[in-house]
C-alpha positions, 0 to 999 in steps of 0.5 A: 152602744157603740155603732157596731152593736147598735147596727147589728142590733137593728139588723137582728131587729129587722130580721126578726120583724120581717121573718115568717112564724117558720123563720122565727121559730127556727131562730128560736132553735138557733139561739137556744142551741147557741146559748147551750153550746155557749154555757158548755164552753163557760162550765168547761172554763169554770165561769159559773155566772157567765155560764148561769146567765147562758143557760137561763136565756135557753130556758127562756127560749124553751119556755116561750116555744112551749108557750106558743104553741097552738094547741087548737091546731094539733092537740096531740102533737102540741102535748108531745112537743110539750113533754120534750120541751119540758124535758129539755127544761128540766135538763137545763135546770139540772145543768145550771144548778149542778154544772152537769154537762151531761145533762146540758148535753142531752138538752143540746142532742134534743135541740138540734134533733128538733133544729134539723127536723123543723128545717126538714118541715120547712124545706118539705112545705117549701116544696108543696108551695112550689108544687101548688104553684106549678099545678095551677093553670098557666096564665092564658086568657082562656081559662078566666071566663071574663077575659073579654070584658075590660076591667072598668066594666067587671062588676064587684059581684063577678069577681067573686073574690073574698078577702080573709085578714085572719093570716 
């Protein structure tokens, strides 16, 4: 492996390992879209093996998106998303078997729409977090009942916090 490839591989590894779940989802959409666009060019250039490989990579991403949903959190939404992902997968299969650009374009339109929707959702979540942080009381001593105690005199039962390690 040449140094440039190694550096970009390490960069990607770091980016994935430090990304939030929301960012990982966006990266999956970006990858599927990129592979579909590259496959489209490969089909147009009659590079059949390369188009096959690229579409297979996009199909694998779609399967990962489909399998990684947390159905217990939103069963109806997940069922709808699963149908959408499976439709995209079907279109990608057709594009791969028949070198059908219309089928590939259908999958690309859906993936681009999903990506756009996801970025809007991420922005909304970010705004809500920012708003929630702004709604918290200012960091003033009168807002805390034990402000006159030194940190060494606070007993664990007075603090009253709990830690959730489940995320």
